[in-house]
C-alpha positions in Angstrom: -38.1 -4.9 -116.5 -40.1 -6.6 -114.0 -43.2 -8.5 -115.4 -45.4 -7.9 -112.4 -44.9 -4.0 -112.3 -45.3 -4.1 -116.2 -48.7 -6.0 -116.0 -49.9 -3.4 -113.2 -49.5 -0.8 -115.5 -51.0 -2.5 -118.3 -54.2 -3.2 -115.9 -54.4 0.2 -114.9 -54.3 1.6 -118.8 -56.8 -0.9 -119.7 -59.3 0.0 -117.0 -58.8 3.8 -117.9 -59.4 2.9 -121.7 -62.8 1.1 -120.7 -63.7 4.1 -118.4 -62.9 6.6 -121.5 -66.1 7.3 -123.6 -64.2 8.7 -126.6 -61.8 5.8 -126.7 -64.8 3.3 -126.5 -66.6 4.6 -129.2 -63.5 4.7 -131.6 -62.4 1.5 -130.5 -65.7 -0.5 -130.3 -68.8 1.4 -131.5 -67.2 2.7 -134.8 -65.9 -0.7 -136.1 -69.0 -2.5 -135.0 -71.4 -0.1 -136.7 -69.3 1.6 -139.4 -69.1 -1.4 -141.8 -72.9 -2.6 -141.6 -73.9 1.1 -141.8 -71.4 1.5 -144.9 -72.8 -1.6 -146.7 -76.3 -0.8 -146.0 -75.8 2.9 -147.5 -73.9 1.4 -150.5 -76.6 -0.8 -151.3 -79.2 1.8 -151.1 -77.3 4.3 -153.1 -76.3 1.9 -155.8 -79.8 0.6 -156.2 -81.3 4.1 -156.2 -78.7 5.5 -158.4 -79.0 2.7 -161.1 -82.8 3.0 -161.1 -82.6 6.8 -161.5 -79.8 6.7 -164.2 -81.6 3.8 -166.2 -84.6 6.1 -166.5 -82.7 9.2 -167.3 -80.5 7.3 -169.8 -83.6 6.8 -172.1 -83.7 10.5 -172.8 -81.9 11.8 -175.9 -81.6 15.2 -177.8 -81.1 15.6 -181.7 -80.8 18.8 -183.7 -84.0 18.2 -185.8 -85.5 14.8 -187.0 -84.4 15.1 -190.7 -80.8 15.0 -189.4 -81.2 11.5 -188.0 -84.3 10.3 -190.0 -82.5 7.0 -190.7 -82.2 6.0 -187.0 -84.9 8.0 -185.5 -87.6 5.2 -186.0 -85.1 2.7 -184.3 -84.6 5.0 -181.4 -88.1 5.7 -180.9 -88.9 1.8 -181.0 -86.3 0.8 -178.3 -88.1 3.4 -175.9 -86.0 6.6 -176.1 -87.6 9.8 -175.6 -86.1 12.2 -178.3 -86.0 15.9 -177.7 -85.2 18.5 -180.3 -82.4 20.7 -178.8 -80.3 23.3 -181.1 -77.4 23.1 -178.8 -76.6 19.5 -178.2 -73.5 19.8 -176.0 -75.1 22.4 -173.9 -78.1 20.1 -173.4 -75.9 17.2 -172.2 -73.7 19.5 -170.1 -76.7 20.8 -168.2 -78.4 17.4 -167.8 -81.4 18.3 -169.9 -80.8 15.0 -171.7 -78.5 11.7 -170.9 -77.0 11.8 -174.5 -77.5 13.6 -177.9 -76.9 12.5 -181.3 -76.5 14.2 -184.7 -75.4 12.9 -188.3 -72.3 14.7 -190.1 -70.3 13.7 -193.2 -66.5 13.3 -193.2 -64.8 12.5 -196.6 -68.2 11.5 -198.3 -68.7 9.1 -195.4 -71.9 9.4 -193.2 -70.8 9.8 -189.5 -73.2 9.5 -186.3 -71.8 11.5 -183.2 -72.9 10.7 -179.7 -72.5 13.2 -177.1 -72.1 12.2 -173.8 -70.8 13.0 -170.1 -68.6 10.4 -168.8 -68.8 11.8 -165.2 -72.5 10.9 -165.4 -73.9 7.3 -164.8 -76.9 8.0 -166.9 -75.1 9.5 -169.6 -72.5 6.6 -169.6 -75.4 4.1 -169.7 -77.2 6.0 -172.5 -74.1 6.0 -174.8 -73.9 2.0 -174.4 -77.6 1.6 -175.2 -77.1 4.0 -178.3 -74.0 2.3 -179.3 -75.5 -1.2 -179.2 -78.6 0.0 -181.0 -76.5 1.7 -183.8 -74.3 -1.5 -184.2 -77.5 -3.5 -184.6 -79.1 -0.9 -187.1 -75.8 -1.1 -189.0 -75.6 -4.9 -189.2 -79.2 -5.0 -190.4 -78.6 -2.5 -193.1 -75.4 -4.4 -194.2 -77.2 -7.7 -194.2 -80.1 -6.4 -196.2 -77.6 -5.3 -198.9 -75.9 -8.7 -198.9 -79.0 -10.5 -199.3 -79.8 -8.1 -202.6 -76.3 -9.4 -203.6 -77.0 -12.9 -203.1 -74.1 -13.1 -200.6 -74.1 -15.1 -197.2 -74.7 -13.0 -194.1 -71.9 -15.0 -192.4 -69.4 -12.7 -194.6 -70.0 -10.3 -192.0 -68.8 -12.5 -188.9 -65.8 -14.4 -190.0 -65.1 -15.0 -186.2 -66.4 -13.9 -183.0 -64.5 -12.4 -179.9 -65.4 -13.5 -176.4 -63.8 -12.2 -173.2 -63.3 -15.0 -170.9 -62.6 -14.1 -167.0 -60.4 -16.8 -165.8 -60.8 -15.4 -162.1 -63.3 -17.6 -160.3 -66.2 -15.7 -158.1 -64.2 -16.6 -154.9 -61.1 -14.7 -156.3 -63.2 -11.7 -157.5 -65.1 -11.5 -154.2 -61.7 -11.8 -152.6 -60.3 -9.0 -154.5 -63.3 -6.6 -153.6 -63.2 -7.8 -149.9 -59.4 -7.6 -149.5 -59.3 -4.1 -150.7 -62.2 -2.9 -148.6 -60.9 -4.7 -145.5 -57.4 -3.5 -145.6 -58.2 0.1 -145.9 -60.9 -0.2 -143.2 -59.0 -2.3 -140.8 -55.7 -0.4 -141.0 -57.6 3.1 -140.6 -59.8 2.1 -137.8 -57.0 0.2 -136.2 -54.9 3.3 -135.9 -57.9 5.5 -135.0 -58.6 3.0 -132.1 -55.1 3.4 -130.8 -54.8 7.1 -130.9 -57.2 8.2 -128.0 -55.8 5.6 -125.5 -52.2 6.9 -126.6 -53.0 10.5 -126.1 -54.9 9.7 -122.8 -51.9 7.8 -121.2 -49.4 10.4 -122.3 -50.6 13.9 -122.6 -53.7 13.1 -120.6 -51.7 12.1 -117.8 -49.7 15.3 -117.8 -52.9 17.3 -118.0 -54.5 15.5 -115.0 -51.2 16.0 -113.1 -50.9 12.1 -112.6 -47.7 11.7 -114.5 -45.5 12.7 -111.4 -47.2 10.1 -109.2 -46.9 7.3 -111.8 -43.1 8.2 -112.0 -42.7 7.8 -108.4 -44.2 4.2 -108.5 -41.9 1.3 -107.9 -42.4 0.6 -111.8 -39.2 1.7 -113.8 -39.5 3.7 -116.9 -39.4 0.7 -119.0 -42.2 -1.0 -117.1 -44.2 2.1 -117.6 -43.9 2.6 -121.4 -44.1 -1.3 -122.0 -47.5 -1.2 -120.2 -48.7 1.8 -122.1 -47.6 0.6 -125.5 -49.4 -2.8 -124.8 -52.5 -1.2 -123.6 -52.6 0.9 -126.6 -51.7 -1.9 -128.9 -54.5 -3.9 -127.2 -56.8 -1.4 -128.2 -55.7 -1.2 -131.9 -55.9 -5.2 -132.1 -59.3 -5.1 -130.5 -60.4 -2.6 -132.9 -58.9 -4.9 -135.9 -60.8 -8.0 -134.6 -64.3 -6.0 -134.2 -63.8 -4.6 -137.8 -63.0 -7.9 -139.1 -66.2 -9.6 -137.4 -68.3 -6.7 -138.7 -67.1 -7.2 -142.2 -67.8 -10.9 -142.0 -71.2 -10.1 -140.6 -72.0 -7.7 -143.2 -71.2 -9.9 -146.3 -73.1 -12.9 -144.7 -76.2 -11.3 -143.4 -76.8 -7.9 -145.3 -78.3 -8.4 -148.9 -76.6 -7.1 -151.7 -77.2 -6.4 -155.2 -76.8 -9.3 -157.5 -75.3 -7.5 -160.5 -73.3 -5.0 -158.8 -69.6 -5.2 -159.0 -69.4 -4.6 -155.2 -71.3 -7.7 -154.3 -69.6 -10.5 -152.5 -70.7 -13.8 -153.8 -68.3 -16.0 -151.9 -67.6 -15.4 -148.1 -63.8 -15.7 -146.7 -63.2 -18.6 -144.6 -61.8 -18.7 -141.1 -58.4 -19.6 -142.0 -58.3 -16.3 -144.1 -59.3 -14.3 -141.0 -56.8 -15.7 -138.7 -53.7 -14.9 -141.3 -55.0 -11.3 -141.3 -55.1 -11.1 -137.6 -51.7 -12.6 -137.6 -50.1 -10.0 -140.0 -52.0 -7.1 -138.2 -50.6 -7.9 -134.8 -47.1 -6.4 -135.1 -48.7 -3.5 -137.1 -50.9 -2.9 -134.3 -47.9 -2.8 -131.6 -45.9 -0.8 -134.2 -48.6 1.9 -134.3 -49.3 1.9 -130.8 -45.5 2.4 -130.1 -45.5 5.1 -132.6 -48.5 7.0 -131.3 -47.2 6.8 -127.6 -43.8 8.1 -128.5 -45.4 10.9 -130.5 -48.0 11.8 -127.8 -45.4 12.1 -125.1 -44.1 15.5 -126.7 -47.7 17.0 -126.1 -48.7 18.9 -122.9 -52.5 18.5 -123.2 -55.0 16.0 -124.8 -55.9 18.8 -127.5 -52.2 19.2 -128.3 -51.7 15.4 -128.6 -54.5 15.2 -131.0 -52.9 17.7 -133.3 -49.8 15.9 -133.3 -51.4 12.2 -134.2 -54.0 13.7 -136.8 -51.0 13.7 -139.6 -50.0 10.2 -138.4 -53.8 9.1 -139.2 -53.7 11.1 -142.6 -50.3 9.2 -143.6 -51.9 5.8 -142.5 -54.9 6.7 -144.7 -52.8 7.4 -147.7 -50.8 4.2 -147.4 -54.2 2.3 -147.0 -55.6 3.9 -150.1 -52.5 3.3 -151.9 -53.0 -0.3 -151.1 -56.3 -0.4 -152.7 -55.0 0.4 -156.2 -55.5 -2.6 -158.5 -51.9 -2.2 -159.9 -50.3 -2.5 -156.6 -48.7 -6.0 -156.1 -46.8 -7.4 -153.2 -43.0 -7.8 -153.7 -39.6 -8.1 -151.8 -39.4 -4.3 -152.1 -42.9 -3.6 -151.1 -42.6 -5.8 -147.9 -40.2 -3.3 -146.4 -42.8 -0.5 -146.6 -44.8 -0.2 -143.3 -48.5 -0.1 -143.3 -48.6 -0.6 -147.1 -47.2 -4.1 -146.9 -49.8 -5.2 -144.5 -52.5 -3.8 -146.8 -50.9 -5.8 -149.6 -50.6 -9.0 -147.7 -54.5 -8.7 -146.8 -55.3 -8.4 -150.4 -53.1 -11.4 -151.5 -54.7 -13.6 -148.7 -58.4 -13.0 -149.9 -57.0 -13.5 -153.6 -55.5 -16.8 -152.7 -52.1 -15.9 -153.9 -50.4 -15.5 -150.8 -47.0 -17.3 -150.4 -45.6 -18.5 -147.2 -42.3 -16.8 -147.6 -43.7 -13.5 -148.7 -46.1 -13.6 -145.7 -43.1 -14.6 -143.2 -41.0 -11.7 -144.6 -43.7 -9.1 -144.1 -44.6 -10.2 -140.6 -40.8 -10.1 -139.8 -40.3 -6.7 -141.3 -43.1 -5.3 -139.2 -41.7 -7.0 -136.0 -38.8 -5.1 -136.6 -40.4 -2.0 -137.2 -42.4 -2.5 -134.0 -39.2 -3.0 -132.0 -37.8 0.0 -133.4 -40.8 2.0 -132.6 -41.0 0.6 -129.1 -37.2 1.6 -128.6 -37.9 5.1 -129.5 -40.9 5.5 -127.3 -38.7 4.0 -124.5 -36.0 6.7 -124.9 -38.6 9.4 -125.1 -40.0 8.2 -122.0 -36.6 8.3 -120.3 -36.1 12.0 -121.3 -37.1 14.6 -118.7 -37.0 17.1 -121.3 -39.9 15.4 -123.3 -41.8 14.4 -120.2 -41.8 17.6 -118.6 -41.8 19.9 -121.8 -42.6 23.2 -120.8 
């Protein structure tokens, strides 16, 4: 392999990438615009849905006023709009009310049933409000009876239970940021490499320029190396732009303070550097894999149909990496794509060990080398290059 020939091929492919509109859109425009737009839309819909849900949550249904006469004054005093509905379940399911209440008796004990729909935010919120109100009403009733019996009210609360979150704001922000970033970066990175990989393989065949390229002084190894490096450059540039876009969105786009999606502490440059380092061999692996697969296509359209399953597999691996229960281990480090997502999560959580980081990088380098070797063999095969 001659470095001069390989660099000439790389320069030629990078020039064609810049000239291709579809590639530039997937590689530059989408990463730069997708994240800020996503943050803006998330903030807008979350804010509007929370406001709407809080209003809807104040509407309750009862079978009749005599059924819940003990708690009806407390409900109205708390601001609930109480409607009489004969079919409580239907009223909740048809979204006529956020929740419904009735009173029954089981074994001589009074029982209050709250009907709600857990698929609706307003219904969930209404249940929480009603449950809090009922607990308060029950405690006040018990306290009144204790006072009549000359017993202290402290008998109700021999101890208190408080949930203390030991995770800092930085760790909580890192957890959310790591999950989102790992998914978006991997998905956009492979999408950014897909169009260049198709264009420099199936596109060459469709334009009838593959034969002229093979007649050049560059060897087959020079050609495939240049093409893989060009696709890897596109993928890695997409990763950099995605990371920069996420950093900008966190720092400059206003976020709801009480939202679980709010990032209260922005990651630092050291974390970003580690993410790019672990994504570099992943980008090379993805580029080599896509170039190898796209070589079998006879046209640009056929190449897209071949590589879409790869994007779906990558999406599935990235989504699996977002799951809270997924953790990085020696076995997980051997799973491509998924291991990179887990490393990104661990980096922003502040729990990344040097040994595990080195293992994942080494494993991905090995996978990248294997993918390149396979792509090089395909490129040397006349049956693959000139498949009829």
